[in-house]
N, C-alpha and C positions, 0 to 999 in steps of 0.2 A: 453406494459411495458413503464412506464414513468420514465425516468432517468433525474435527475436534476444535473447541474454542479454549484457548489458554490465556488467562489474564496475567500479564506481566506488569511491572511497576509503571512503565511509561506507555505501553501499548497493549492491544489485544491481538494475539496471533491466531490465525486459522490454519490448521494443518490437515493434510490428508496423508495417511500412512505415517511416514517419518519426516516429511518435509513441509515447511510452511509454504503456503501459496499466496498469502496476503497478510499484512499487519495493518492494524487500524489504530490511529492516534487521534483522540478527540481533544480539541482546544476550544476555548471560549467562542471564538469567531470563525473557526474553520475545522474541517475534517481532513486528515491526511491518511492516505493509503500508500503502502509500499507493496508493489506487485512483484512477484518473483517470475518475471518474464523479461525477454530481451526487447530493446527499443524497437527493433524492426518487426516484432510480432504485435505491437500495440497499434490499434486503429484509433487515432486520436485527432479527429478533424478540428477540434477547438484548441489544440495544443495545450492541454491541461497537464500533460505528463512531463516529467523532468528526469533525465538520465542521471542516476545517482551512483553509477559505477565509479569506484575510487573515492567517493565522498562519504565521510562518516555520518551515520544516522542511526536511529534506534532500531528500525526494522532491518530485515535481511534482504528485502527485495531490491532489484536494480532500478525500478521505475517508481517515482513518487508522484502521486496524483493528489492535488490540493483543491479542495472544494470550499470556496468562500461564500457562496450564495446557494440557496436551495435550487435555483434553476441550473446550476452547474452539475447537479446530480442527474 
């Protein structure tokens, strides 16, 4: 499996073959990930994920995961 890391202006993209599977955005007090999966595929018992379908954001993924504390990871 060949994964490429591509640094963009506002985020870091990770891609396999020709498609990104996650984008990472680092902020002072949190980490945001945009996952390229559908909401029904996400196992998220702590409800950290947000459906971003139809909402503008930097990454290309449908699901935004926001981590505000180390224990969220």
